[in-house]
PDB file of N, CA, C and O in Angstrom:
ATOM      1  N   MET A   1      14.113 -12.871 -24.029  1.00  0.00           N
ATOM      2  CA  MET A   1      12.732 -12.929 -24.452  1.00  0.00           C
ATOM      3  C   MET A   1      12.573 -12.182 -25.764  1.00  0.00           C
ATOM      4  O   MET A   1      13.225 -11.166 -26.006  1.00  0.00           O
ATOM      5  N   GLY A   2      11.720 -12.689 -26.576  1.00  0.00           N
ATOM      6  CA  GLY A   2      11.473 -12.073 -27.869  1.00  0.00           C
ATOM      7  C   GLY A   2      10.422 -10.988 -27.796  1.00  0.00           C
ATOM      8  O   GLY A   2      10.129 -10.452 -26.728  1.00  0.00           O
ATOM      9  N   THR A   3       9.867 -10.677 -28.937  1.00  0.00           N
ATOM     10  CA  THR A   3       8.835  -9.651 -29.054  1.00  0.00           C
ATOM     11  C   THR A   3       7.489 -10.322 -29.246  1.00  0.00           C
ATOM     12  O   THR A   3       7.378 -11.276 -30.016  1.00  0.00           O
ATOM     13  N   LEU A   4       6.467  -9.840 -28.559  1.00  0.00           N
ATOM     14  CA  LEU A   4       5.107 -10.355 -28.700  1.00  0.00           C
ATOM     15  C   LEU A   4       4.187  -9.229 -29.136  1.00  0.00           C
ATOM     16  O   LEU A   4       4.435  -8.064 -28.825  1.00  0.00           O
ATOM     17  N   THR A   5       3.139  -9.566 -29.845  1.00  0.00           N
ATOM     18  CA  THR A   5       2.104  -8.599 -30.200  1.00  0.00           C
ATOM     19  C   THR A   5       0.972  -8.763 -29.200  1.00  0.00           C
ATOM     20  O   THR A   5       0.600  -9.886 -28.861  1.00  0.00           O
ATOM     21  N   THR A   6       0.421  -7.653 -28.727  1.00  0.00           N
ATOM     22  CA  THR A   6      -0.653  -7.699 -27.746  1.00  0.00           C
ATOM     23  C   THR A   6      -1.693  -6.650 -28.083  1.00  0.00           C
ATOM     24  O   THR A   6      -1.600  -5.989 -29.118  1.00  0.00           O
ATOM     25  N   ARG A   7      -2.670  -6.494 -27.228  1.00  0.00           N
ATOM     26  CA  ARG A   7      -3.809  -5.635 -27.470  1.00  0.00           C
ATOM     27  C   ARG A   7      -3.698  -4.312 -26.718  1.00  0.00           C
ATOM     28  O   ARG A   7      -3.163  -4.257 -25.611  1.00  0.00           O
ATOM     29  N   VAL A   8      -4.209  -3.249 -27.336  1.00  0.00           N
ATOM     30  CA  VAL A   8      -4.388  -1.952 -26.685  1.00  0.00           C
ATOM     31  C   VAL A   8      -5.896  -1.749 -26.576  1.00  0.00           C
ATOM     32  O   VAL A   8      -6.625  -1.994 -27.537  1.00  0.00           O
ATOM     33  N   PHE A   9      -6.365  -1.303 -25.416  1.00  0.00           N
ATOM     34  CA  PHE A   9      -7.805  -1.093 -25.239  1.00  0.00           C
ATOM     35  C   PHE A   9      -8.034   0.135 -24.376  1.00  0.00           C
ATOM     36  O   PHE A   9      -7.126   0.613 -23.697  1.00  0.00           O
ATOM     37  N   ASN A  10      -9.270   0.640 -24.412  1.00  0.00           N
ATOM     38  CA  ASN A  10      -9.630   1.808 -23.609  1.00  0.00           C
ATOM     39  C   ASN A  10     -10.077   1.351 -22.230  1.00  0.00           C
ATOM     40  O   ASN A  10     -10.796   0.364 -22.077  1.00  0.00           O
ATOM     41  N   ASN A  11      -9.630   2.098 -21.236  1.00  0.00           N
ATOM     42  CA  ASN A  11     -10.008   1.867 -19.851  1.00  0.00           C
ATOM     43  C   ASN A  11     -10.405   3.223 -19.296  1.00  0.00           C
ATOM     44  O   ASN A  11      -9.554   3.969 -18.812  1.00  0.00           O
ATOM     45  N   GLY A  12     -11.690   3.548 -19.361  1.00  0.00           N
ATOM     46  CA  GLY A  12     -12.133   4.897 -19.008  1.00  0.00           C
ATOM     47  C   GLY A  12     -11.627   5.869 -20.046  1.00  0.00           C
ATOM     48  O   GLY A  12     -11.819   5.652 -21.243  1.00  0.00           O
ATOM     49  N   ASN A  13     -10.979   6.944 -19.607  1.00  0.00           N
ATOM     50  CA  ASN A  13     -10.416   7.933 -20.530  1.00  0.00           C
ATOM     51  C   ASN A  13      -8.964   7.634 -20.879  1.00  0.00           C
ATOM     52  O   ASN A  13      -8.318   8.430 -21.560  1.00  0.00           O
ATOM     53  N   SER A  14      -8.447   6.506 -20.426  1.00  0.00           N
ATOM     54  CA  SER A  14      -7.048   6.146 -20.673  1.00  0.00           C
ATOM     55  C   SER A  14      -6.973   4.939 -21.595  1.00  0.00           C
ATOM     56  O   SER A  14      -7.953   4.222 -21.795  1.00  0.00           O
ATOM     57  N   GLN A  15      -5.796   4.738 -22.144  1.00  0.00           N
ATOM     58  CA  GLN A  15      -5.527   3.518 -22.890  1.00  0.00           C
ATOM     59  C   GLN A  15      -4.769   2.565 -21.984  1.00  0.00           C
ATOM     60  O   GLN A  15      -4.009   2.988 -21.112  1.00  0.00           O
ATOM     61  N   ALA A  16      -4.981   1.291 -22.197  1.00  0.00           N
ATOM     62  CA  ALA A  16      -4.275   0.262 -21.433  1.00  0.00           C
ATOM     63  C   ALA A  16      -3.700  -0.752 -22.413  1.00  0.00           C
ATOM     64  O   ALA A  16      -4.227  -0.948 -23.508  1.00  0.00           O
ATOM     65  N   VAL A  17      -2.627  -1.380 -22.008  1.00  0.00           N
ATOM     66  CA  VAL A  17      -1.980  -2.396 -22.821  1.00  0.00           C
ATOM     67  C   VAL A  17      -2.031  -3.706 -22.051  1.00  0.00           C
ATOM     68  O   VAL A  17      -1.645  -3.758 -20.884  1.00  0.00           O
ATOM     69  N   ARG A  18      -2.502  -4.758 -22.694  1.00  0.00           N
ATOM     70  CA  ARG A  18      -2.495  -6.078 -22.070  1.00  0.00           C
ATOM     71  C   ARG A  18      -1.063  -6.586 -22.093  1.00  0.00           C
ATOM     72  O   ARG A  18      -0.450  -6.705 -23.154  1.00  0.00           O
ATOM     73  N   ILE A  19      -0.539  -6.884 -20.912  1.00  0.00           N
ATOM     74  CA  ILE A  19       0.828  -7.401 -20.812  1.00  0.00           C
ATOM     75  C   ILE A  19       0.735  -8.921 -20.727  1.00  0.00           C
ATOM     76  O   ILE A  19       0.154  -9.448 -19.778  1.00  0.00           O
ATOM     77  N   PRO A  20       1.291  -9.627 -21.695  1.00  0.00           N
ATOM     78  CA  PRO A  20       1.233 -11.097 -21.673  1.00  0.00           C
ATOM     79  C   PRO A  20       1.950 -11.669 -20.447  1.00  0.00           C
ATOM     80  O   PRO A  20       2.830 -11.033 -19.868  1.00  0.00           O
ATOM     81  N   ALA A  21       1.552 -12.873 -20.071  1.00  0.00           N
ATOM     82  CA  ALA A  21       2.108 -13.527 -18.879  1.00  0.00           C
ATOM     83  C   ALA A  21       3.626 -13.645 -18.941  1.00  0.00           C
ATOM     84  O   ALA A  21       4.295 -13.607 -17.909  1.00  0.00           O
ATOM     85  N   GLU A  22       4.167 -13.785 -20.136  1.00  0.00           N
ATOM     86  CA  GLU A  22       5.621 -13.917 -20.282  1.00  0.00           C
ATOM     87  C   GLU A  22       6.364 -12.664 -19.822  1.00  0.00           C
ATOM     88  O   GLU A  22       7.547 -12.722 -19.488  1.00  0.00           O
ATOM     89  N   PHE A  23       5.656 -11.526 -19.808  1.00  0.00           N
ATOM     90  CA  PHE A  23       6.259 -10.252 -19.410  1.00  0.00           C
ATOM     91  C   PHE A  23       5.682  -9.748 -18.085  1.00  0.00           C
ATOM     92  O   PHE A  23       5.771  -8.560 -17.776  1.00  0.00           O
ATOM     93  N   ARG A  24       5.096 -10.647 -17.314  1.00  0.00           N
ATOM     94  CA  ARG A  24       4.448 -10.252 -16.053  1.00  0.00           C
ATOM     95  C   ARG A  24       5.404  -9.441 -15.186  1.00  0.00           C
ATOM     96  O   ARG A  24       6.587  -9.763 -15.077  1.00  0.00           O
ATOM     97  N   LEU A  25       4.871  -8.379 -14.569  1.00  0.00           N
ATOM     98  CA  LEU A  25       5.653  -7.510 -13.692  1.00  0.00           C
ATOM     99  C   LEU A  25       5.308  -7.840 -12.245  1.00  0.00           C
ATOM    100  O   LEU A  25       4.134  -7.985 -11.906  1.00  0.00           O
ATOM    101  N   ASP A  26       6.304  -7.959 -11.405  1.00  0.00           N
ATOM    102  CA  ASP A  26       6.087  -8.243  -9.993  1.00  0.00           C
ATOM    103  C   ASP A  26       6.110  -6.931  -9.213  1.00  0.00           C
ATOM    104  O   ASP A  26       6.949  -6.727  -8.335  1.00  0.00           O
ATOM    105  N   THR A  27       5.184  -6.057  -9.545  1.00  0.00           N
ATOM    106  CA  THR A  27       5.094  -4.744  -8.906  1.00  0.00           C
ATOM    107  C   THR A  27       3.694  -4.206  -9.105  1.00  0.00           C
ATOM    108  O   THR A  27       2.933  -4.729  -9.920  1.00  0.00           O
ATOM    109  N   ASP A  28       3.348  -3.160  -8.366  1.00  0.00           N
ATOM    110  CA  ASP A  28       2.043  -2.537  -8.551  1.00  0.00           C
ATOM    111  C   ASP A  28       2.159  -1.146  -9.170  1.00  0.00           C
ATOM    112  O   ASP A  28       1.154  -0.453  -9.331  1.00  0.00           O
ATOM    113  N   ARG A  29       3.380  -0.734  -9.519  1.00  0.00           N
ATOM    114  CA  ARG A  29       3.585   0.580 -10.145  1.00  0.00           C
ATOM    115  C   ARG A  29       4.694   0.489 -11.180  1.00  0.00           C
ATOM    116  O   ARG A  29       5.636  -0.290 -11.037  1.00  0.00           O
ATOM    117  N   VAL A  30       4.565   1.303 -12.230  1.00  0.00           N
ATOM    118  CA  VAL A  30       5.595   1.400 -13.264  1.00  0.00           C
ATOM    119  C   VAL A  30       5.776   2.861 -13.626  1.00  0.00           C
ATOM    120  O   VAL A  30       4.885   3.682 -13.406  1.00  0.00           O
ATOM    121  N   SER A  31       6.941   3.183 -14.186  1.00  0.00           N
ATOM    122  CA  SER A  31       7.117   4.495 -14.808  1.00  0.00           C
ATOM    123  C   SER A  31       7.079   4.251 -16.308  1.00  0.00           C
ATOM    124  O   SER A  31       7.538   3.216 -16.792  1.00  0.00           O
ATOM    125  N   ILE A  32       6.531   5.211 -17.036  1.00  0.00           N
ATOM    126  CA  ILE A  32       6.430   5.081 -18.483  1.00  0.00           C
ATOM    127  C   ILE A  32       6.993   6.344 -19.113  1.00  0.00           C
ATOM    128  O   ILE A  32       6.706   7.454 -18.664  1.00  0.00           O
ATOM    129  N   SER A  33       7.789   6.172 -20.147  1.00  0.00           N
ATOM    130  CA  SER A  33       8.388   7.318 -20.845  1.00  0.00           C
ATOM    131  C   SER A  33       8.460   6.994 -22.328  1.00  0.00           C
ATOM    132  O   SER A  33       8.258   5.854 -22.746  1.00  0.00           O
ATOM    133  N   ARG A  34       8.748   8.002 -23.096  1.00  0.00           N
ATOM    134  CA  ARG A  34       8.913   7.834 -24.534  1.00  0.00           C
ATOM    135  C   ARG A  34      10.355   8.174 -24.857  1.00  0.00           C
ATOM    136  O   ARG A  34      10.833   9.245 -24.483  1.00  0.00           O
ATOM    137  N   ASN A  35      11.063   7.280 -25.548  1.00  0.00           N
ATOM    138  CA  ASN A  35      12.464   7.540 -25.886  1.00  0.00           C
ATOM    139  C   ASN A  35      12.566   8.397 -27.147  1.00  0.00           C
ATOM    140  O   ASN A  35      11.553   8.774 -27.735  1.00  0.00           O
ATOM    141  N   GLU A  36      13.796   8.700 -27.555  1.00  0.00           N
ATOM    142  CA  GLU A  36      14.015   9.594 -28.702  1.00  0.00           C
ATOM    143  C   GLU A  36      13.476   9.020 -30.011  1.00  0.00           C
ATOM    144  O   GLU A  36      13.222   9.770 -30.954  1.00  0.00           O
ATOM    145  N   ASP A  37      13.299   7.701 -30.081  1.00  0.00           N
ATOM    146  CA  ASP A  37      12.727   7.077 -31.282  1.00  0.00           C
ATOM    147  C   ASP A  37      11.200   7.066 -31.259  1.00  0.00           C
ATOM    148  O   ASP A  37      10.565   6.664 -32.233  1.00  0.00           O
ATOM    149  N   GLY A  38      10.613   7.510 -30.145  1.00  0.00           N
ATOM    150  CA  GLY A  38       9.160   7.521 -30.018  1.00  0.00           C
ATOM    151  C   GLY A  38       8.587   6.263 -29.391  1.00  0.00           C
ATOM    152  O   GLY A  38       7.370   6.140 -29.252  1.00  0.00           O
ATOM    153  N   ASP A  39       9.453   5.323 -29.009  1.00  0.00           N
ATOM    154  CA  ASP A  39       8.985   4.084 -28.382  1.00  0.00           C
ATOM    155  C   ASP A  39       8.607   4.336 -26.924  1.00  0.00           C
ATOM    156  O   ASP A  39       9.252   5.123 -26.231  1.00  0.00           O
ATOM    157  N   LEU A  40       7.557   3.660 -26.470  1.00  0.00           N
ATOM    158  CA  LEU A  40       7.194   3.722 -25.059  1.00  0.00           C
ATOM    159  C   LEU A  40       8.071   2.745 -24.293  1.00  0.00           C
ATOM    160  O   LEU A  40       8.269   1.606 -24.716  1.00  0.00           O
ATOM    161  N   VAL A  41       8.594   3.204 -23.163  1.00  0.00           N
ATOM    162  CA  VAL A  41       9.465   2.376 -22.330  1.00  0.00           C
ATOM    163  C   VAL A  41       8.824   2.286 -20.949  1.00  0.00           C
ATOM    164  O   VAL A  41       8.513   3.303 -20.330  1.00  0.00           O
ATOM    165  N   ILE A  42       8.630   1.062 -20.476  1.00  0.00           N
ATOM    166  CA  ILE A  42       8.014   0.822 -19.170  1.00  0.00           C
ATOM    167  C   ILE A  42       9.070   0.258 -18.230  1.00  0.00           C
ATOM    168  O   ILE A  42       9.722  -0.740 -18.537  1.00  0.00           O
ATOM    169  N   HIS A  43       9.232   0.915 -17.069  1.00  0.00           N
ATOM    170  CA  HIS A  43      10.184   0.454 -16.051  1.00  0.00           C
ATOM    171  C   HIS A  43       9.412   0.110 -14.781  1.00  0.00           C
ATOM    172  O   HIS A  43       8.683   0.956 -14.261  1.00  0.00           O
ATOM    173  N   PRO A  44       9.555  -1.114 -14.271  1.00  0.00           N
ATOM    174  CA  PRO A  44       8.913  -1.459 -12.998  1.00  0.00           C
ATOM    175  C   PRO A  44       9.508  -0.624 -11.864  1.00  0.00           C
ATOM    176  O   PRO A  44      10.717  -0.399 -11.812  1.00  0.00           O
ATOM    177  N   LEU A  45       8.650  -0.173 -10.969  1.00  0.00           N
ATOM    178  CA  LEU A  45       9.092   0.543  -9.770  1.00  0.00           C
ATOM    179  C   LEU A  45       8.988  -0.418  -8.587  1.00  0.00           C
ATOM    180  O   LEU A  45       8.215  -1.375  -8.640  1.00  0.00           O
ATOM    181  N   PRO A  46       9.744  -0.182  -7.539  1.00  0.00           N
ATOM    182  CA  PRO A  46       9.638  -1.053  -6.362  1.00  0.00           C
ATOM    183  C   PRO A  46       8.196  -1.095  -5.864  1.00  0.00           C
ATOM    184  O   PRO A  46       7.515  -0.070  -5.829  1.00  0.00           O
ATOM    185  N   ALA A  47       7.745  -2.257  -5.489  1.00  0.00           N
ATOM    186  CA  ALA A  47       6.368  -2.430  -5.027  1.00  0.00           C
ATOM    187  C   ALA A  47       6.113  -1.563  -3.802  1.00  0.00           C
ATOM    188  O   ALA A  47       6.964  -1.453  -2.919  1.00  0.00           O
ATOM    189  N   GLN A  48       4.942  -0.953  -3.757  1.00  0.00           N
ATOM    190  CA  GLN A  48       4.557  -0.086  -2.647  1.00  0.00           C
ATOM    191  C   GLN A  48       3.648  -0.808  -1.660  1.00  0.00           C
ATOM    192  O   GLN A  48       3.089  -0.187  -0.756  1.00  0.00           O
ATOM    193  N   ARG A  49       3.504  -2.107  -1.833  1.00  0.00           N
ATOM    194  CA  ARG A  49       2.615  -2.868  -0.958  1.00  0.00           C
ATOM    195  C   ARG A  49       3.073  -2.752   0.494  1.00  0.00           C
ATOM    196  O   ARG A  49       4.236  -3.001   0.809  1.00  0.00           O
ATOM    197  N   GLY A  50       2.159  -2.377   1.361  1.00  0.00           N
ATOM    198  CA  GLY A  50       2.463  -2.319   2.777  1.00  0.00           C
ATOM    199  C   GLY A  50       3.160  -1.051   3.233  1.00  0.00           C
ATOM    200  O   GLY A  50       3.500  -0.935   4.411  1.00  0.00           O
ATOM    201  N   THR A  51       3.384  -0.093   2.339  1.00  0.00           N
ATOM    202  CA  THR A  51       4.093   1.128   2.720  1.00  0.00           C
ATOM    203  C   THR A  51       3.323   1.905   3.780  1.00  0.00           C
ATOM    204  O   THR A  51       3.908   2.367   4.760  1.00  0.00           O
ATOM    205  N   ALA A  52       2.008   2.051   3.589  1.00  0.00           N
ATOM    206  CA  ALA A  52       1.200   2.797   4.558  1.00  0.00           C
ATOM    207  C   ALA A  52       1.223   2.111   5.915  1.00  0.00           C
ATOM    208  O   ALA A  52       1.327   2.773   6.948  1.00  0.00           O
ATOM    209  N   LEU A  53       1.127   0.794   5.916  1.00  0.00           N
ATOM    210  CA  LEU A  53       1.179   0.056   7.176  1.00  0.00           C
ATOM    211  C   LEU A  53       2.516   0.258   7.872  1.00  0.00           C
ATOM    212  O   LEU A  53       2.559   0.490   9.080  1.00  0.00           O
ATOM    213  N   MET A  54       3.601   0.172   7.122  1.00  0.00           N
ATOM    214  CA  MET A  54       4.927   0.355   7.719  1.00  0.00           C
ATOM    215  C   MET A  54       5.093   1.770   8.276  1.00  0.00           C
ATOM    216  O   MET A  54       5.679   1.945   9.343  1.00  0.00           O
ATOM    217  N   GLN A  55       4.584   2.781   7.567  1.00  0.00           N
ATOM    218  CA  GLN A  55       4.676   4.158   8.052  1.00  0.00           C
ATOM    219  C   GLN A  55       3.895   4.319   9.351  1.00  0.00           C
ATOM    220  O   GLN A  55       4.357   4.988  10.276  1.00  0.00           O
ATOM    221  N   THR A  56       2.714   3.708   9.425  1.00  0.00           N
ATOM    222  CA  THR A  56       1.902   3.787  10.637  1.00  0.00           C
ATOM    223  C   THR A  56       2.593   3.087  11.798  1.00  0.00           C
ATOM    224  O   THR A  56       2.618   3.607  12.914  1.00  0.00           O
ATOM    225  N   LEU A  57       3.153   1.912  11.540  1.00  0.00           N
ATOM    226  CA  LEU A  57       3.861   1.190  12.605  1.00  0.00           C
ATOM    227  C   LEU A  57       5.074   1.963  13.100  1.00  0.00           C
ATOM    228  O   LEU A  57       5.360   1.966  14.297  1.00  0.00           O
ATOM    229  N   GLN A  58       5.789   2.618  12.190  1.00  0.00           N
ATOM    230  CA  GLN A  58       6.937   3.424  12.602  1.00  0.00           C
ATOM    231  C   GLN A  58       6.480   4.606  13.450  1.00  0.00           C
ATOM    232  O   GLN A  58       7.128   4.949  14.440  1.00  0.00           O
ATOM    233  N   ALA A  59       5.363   5.233  13.066  1.00  0.00           N
ATOM    234  CA  ALA A  59       4.845   6.361  13.837  1.00  0.00           C
ATOM    235  C   ALA A  59       4.411   5.899  15.227  1.00  0.00           C
ATOM    236  O   ALA A  59       4.646   6.590  16.218  1.00  0.00           O
ATOM    237  N   LEU A  60       3.781   4.735  15.294  1.00  0.00           N
ATOM    238  CA  LEU A  60       3.347   4.217  16.591  1.00  0.00           C
ATOM    239  C   LEU A  60       4.524   3.876  17.488  1.00  0.00           C
ATOM    240  O   LEU A  60       4.437   4.027  18.707  1.00  0.00           O
ATOM    241  N   SER A  61       5.609   3.425  16.912  1.00  0.00           N
ATOM    242  CA  SER A  61       6.771   3.076  17.728  1.00  0.00           C
ATOM    243  C   SER A  61       7.431   4.316  18.315  1.00  0.00           C
ATOM    244  O   SER A  61       8.216   4.217  19.259  1.00  0.00           O
ATOM    245  N   GLU A  62       7.116   5.481  17.760  1.00  0.00           N
ATOM    246  CA  GLU A  62       7.702   6.727  18.250  1.00  0.00           C
ATOM    247  C   GLU A  62       6.833   7.411  19.305  1.00  0.00           C
ATOM    248  O   GLU A  62       7.207   8.459  19.830  1.00  0.00           O
ATOM    249  N   VAL A  63       5.658   6.815  19.622  1.00  0.00           N
ATOM    250  CA  VAL A  63       4.760   7.401  20.616  1.00  0.00           C
ATOM    251  C   VAL A  63       5.422   7.302  21.991  1.00  0.00           C
ATOM    252  O   VAL A  63       6.024   6.285  22.334  1.00  0.00           O
ATOM    253  N   ASP A  64       5.302   8.363  22.759  1.00  0.00           N
ATOM    254  CA  ASP A  64       5.912   8.441  24.085  1.00  0.00           C
ATOM    255  C   ASP A  64       5.280   7.419  25.038  1.00  0.00           C
ATOM    256  O   ASP A  64       4.057   7.363  25.166  1.00  0.00           O
ATOM    257  N   ASP A  65       6.106   6.621  25.699  1.00  0.00           N
ATOM    258  CA  ASP A  65       5.621   5.596  26.624  1.00  0.00           C
ATOM    259  C   ASP A  65       4.834   6.206  27.784  1.00  0.00           C
ATOM    260  O   ASP A  65       3.858   5.613  28.244  1.00  0.00           O
ATOM    261  N   ALA A  66       5.243   7.372  28.256  1.00  0.00           N
ATOM    262  CA  ALA A  66       4.529   8.026  29.357  1.00  0.00           C
ATOM    263  C   ALA A  66       3.124   8.427  28.914  1.00  0.00           C
ATOM    264  O   ALA A  66       2.178   8.337  29.697  1.00  0.00           O
ATOM    265  N   PHE A  67       2.984   8.861  27.684  1.00  0.00           N
ATOM    266  CA  PHE A  67       1.679   9.238  27.142  1.00  0.00           C
ATOM    267  C   PHE A  67       0.765   8.016  27.088  1.00  0.00           C
ATOM    268  O   PHE A  67      -0.405   8.098  27.461  1.00  0.00           O
ATOM    269  N   VAL A  68       1.288   6.899  26.632  1.00  0.00           N
ATOM    270  CA  VAL A  68       0.507   5.666  26.556  1.00  0.00           C
ATOM    271  C   VAL A  68       0.099   5.221  27.956  1.00  0.00           C
ATOM    272  O   VAL A  68      -1.044   4.813  28.162  1.00  0.00           O
ATOM    273  N   ALA A  69       1.008   5.294  28.913  1.00  0.00           N
ATOM    274  CA  ALA A  69       0.696   4.907  30.292  1.00  0.00           C
ATOM    275  C   ALA A  69      -0.398   5.801  30.866  1.00  0.00           C
ATOM    276  O   ALA A  69      -1.289   5.314  31.563  1.00  0.00           O
ATOM    277  N   ALA A  70      -0.345   7.099  30.583  1.00  0.00           N
ATOM    278  CA  ALA A  70      -1.372   8.025  31.069  1.00  0.00           C
ATOM    279  C   ALA A  70      -2.730   7.697  30.454  1.00  0.00           C
ATOM    280  O   ALA A  70      -3.744   7.742  31.150  1.00  0.00           O
ATOM    281  N   LEU A  71      -2.767   7.372  29.181  1.00  0.00           N
ATOM    282  CA  LEU A  71      -4.030   6.996  28.539  1.00  0.00           C
ATOM    283  C   LEU A  71      -4.605   5.724  29.157  1.00  0.00           C
ATOM    284  O   LEU A  71      -5.808   5.644  29.408  1.00  0.00           O
ATOM    285  N   GLU A  72      -3.756   4.739  29.401  1.00  0.00           N
ATOM    286  CA  GLU A  72      -4.221   3.489  30.005  1.00  0.00           C
ATOM    287  C   GLU A  72      -4.742   3.722  31.417  1.00  0.00           C
ATOM    288  O   GLU A  72      -5.760   3.147  31.802  1.00  0.00           O
ATOM    289  N   ALA A  73      -4.056   4.560  32.193  1.00  0.00           N
ATOM    290  CA  ALA A  73      -4.494   4.857  33.564  1.00  0.00           C
ATOM    291  C   ALA A  73      -5.837   5.574  33.544  1.00  0.00           C
ATOM    292  O   ALA A  73      -6.708   5.277  34.361  1.00  0.00           O
ATOM    293  N   GLU A  74      -6.012   6.503  32.632  1.00  0.00           N
ATOM    294  CA  GLU A  74      -7.283   7.234  32.519  1.00  0.00           C
ATOM    295  C   GLU A  74      -8.408   6.286  32.142  1.00  0.00           C
ATOM    296  O   GLU A  74      -9.515   6.396  32.668  1.00  0.00           O
ATOM    297  N   GLN A  75      -8.138   5.365  31.246  1.00  0.00           N
ATOM    298  CA  GLN A  75      -9.163   4.415  30.826  1.00  0.00           C
ATOM    299  C   GLN A  75      -9.569   3.517  31.995  1.00  0.00           C
ATOM    300  O   GLN A  75     -10.755   3.250  32.191  1.00  0.00           O
ATOM    301  N   ARG A  76      -8.595   3.054  32.766  1.00  0.00           N
ATOM    302  CA  ARG A  76      -8.901   2.192  33.915  1.00  0.00           C
ATOM    303  C   ARG A  76      -9.729   2.945  34.957  1.00  0.00           C
ATOM    304  O   ARG A  76     -10.654   2.378  35.538  1.00  0.00           O
ATOM    305  N   SER A  77      -9.407   4.204  35.193  1.00  0.00           N
ATOM    306  CA  SER A  77     -10.116   4.966  36.224  1.00  0.00           C
ATOM    307  C   SER A  77     -11.504   5.400  35.769  1.00  0.00           C
ATOM    308  O   SER A  77     -12.354   5.688  36.612  1.00  0.00           O
ATOM    309  N   SER A  78     -11.757   5.457  34.487  1.00  0.00           N
ATOM    310  CA  SER A  78     -13.051   5.938  34.010  1.00  0.00           C
ATOM    311  C   SER A  78     -14.070   4.822  33.814  1.00  0.00           C
ATOM    312  O   SER A  78     -15.237   5.104  33.540  1.00  0.00           O
ATOM    313  N   LEU A  79     -13.663   3.572  33.947  1.00  0.00           N
ATOM    314  CA  LEU A  79     -14.603   2.471  33.785  1.00  0.00           C
ATOM    315  C   LEU A  79     -15.386   2.282  35.078  1.00  0.00           C
ATOM    316  O   LEU A  79     -14.791   2.149  36.147  1.00  0.00           O
ATOM    317  N   PRO A  80     -16.728   2.268  34.991  1.00  0.00           N
ATOM    318  CA  PRO A  80     -17.525   2.088  36.213  1.00  0.00           C
ATOM    319  C   PRO A  80     -17.428   0.643  36.712  1.00  0.00           C
ATOM    320  O   PRO A  80     -17.272  -0.297  35.933  1.00  0.00           O
ATOM    321  N   VAL A  81     -17.526   0.503  38.016  1.00  0.00           N
ATOM    322  CA  VAL A  81     -17.520  -0.822  38.621  1.00  0.00           C
ATOM    323  C   VAL A  81     -18.913  -1.401  38.453  1.00  0.00           C
ATOM    324  O   VAL A  81     -19.903  -0.742  38.770  1.00  0.00           O
ATOM    325  N   GLN A  82     -18.996  -2.620  37.958  1.00  0.00           N
ATOM    326  CA  GLN A  82     -20.296  -3.241  37.736  1.00  0.00           C
ATOM    327  C   GLN A  82     -20.739  -3.995  38.984  1.00  0.00           C
ATOM    328  O   GLN A  82     -19.966  -4.728  39.601  1.00  0.00           O
ATOM    329  N   GLU A  83     -22.009  -3.794  39.338  1.00  0.00           N
ATOM    330  CA  GLU A  83     -22.606  -4.528  40.454  1.00  0.00           C
ATOM    331  C   GLU A  83     -23.203  -5.810  39.879  1.00  0.00           C
ATOM    332  O   GLU A  83     -23.971  -5.762  38.918  1.00  0.00           O
ATOM    333  N   ARG A  84     -22.852  -6.957  40.465  1.00  0.00           N
ATOM    334  CA  ARG A  84     -23.370  -8.237  39.985  1.00  0.00           C
ATOM    335  C   ARG A  84     -23.867  -9.070  41.166  1.00  0.00           C
ATOM    336  O   ARG A  84     -23.425  -8.915  42.305  1.00  0.00           O
ATOM    337  N   GLU A  85     -24.794  -9.949  40.844  1.00  0.00           N
ATOM    338  CA  GLU A  85     -25.296 -10.863  41.865  1.00  0.00           C
ATOM    339  C   GLU A  85     -24.235 -11.912  42.174  1.00  0.00           C
ATOM    340  O   GLU A  85     -23.448 -12.298  41.310  1.00  0.00           O
ATOM    341  N   VAL A  86     -24.233 -12.357  43.401  1.00  0.00           N
ATOM    342  CA  VAL A  86     -23.311 -13.405  43.813  1.00  0.00           C
ATOM    343  C   VAL A  86     -23.821 -14.724  43.249  1.00  0.00           C
ATOM    344  O   VAL A  86     -25.024 -14.985  43.268  1.00  0.00           O
ATOM    345  N   LEU A  87     -22.926 -15.542  42.754  1.00  0.00           N
ATOM    346  CA  LEU A  87     -23.328 -16.844  42.203  1.00  0.00           C
ATOM    347  C   LEU A  87     -23.532 -17.877  43.252  1.00  0.00           C
ATOM    348  O   LEU A  87     -23.871 -19.018  42.937  1.00  0.00           O
TER     349      LEU A  87
END
């Protein structure tokens, strides 16, 4: 790929660079640094999509089965029996 000229604009108190479609990044995070020549270098980081969900699912899989059974038993015993008319 060659070099393209693009726009720099303000986004709040930060500057942003419009990345043309030809350079689209398939990630939601990047690292940015300045090299010894003063050029800005952008490196895509692995996408973090779904990380929180995966961490929660892993934590849930580690929950003690006896604890879950005790919670379910308590819930069943605490529900009042409903009186209904016979059909």
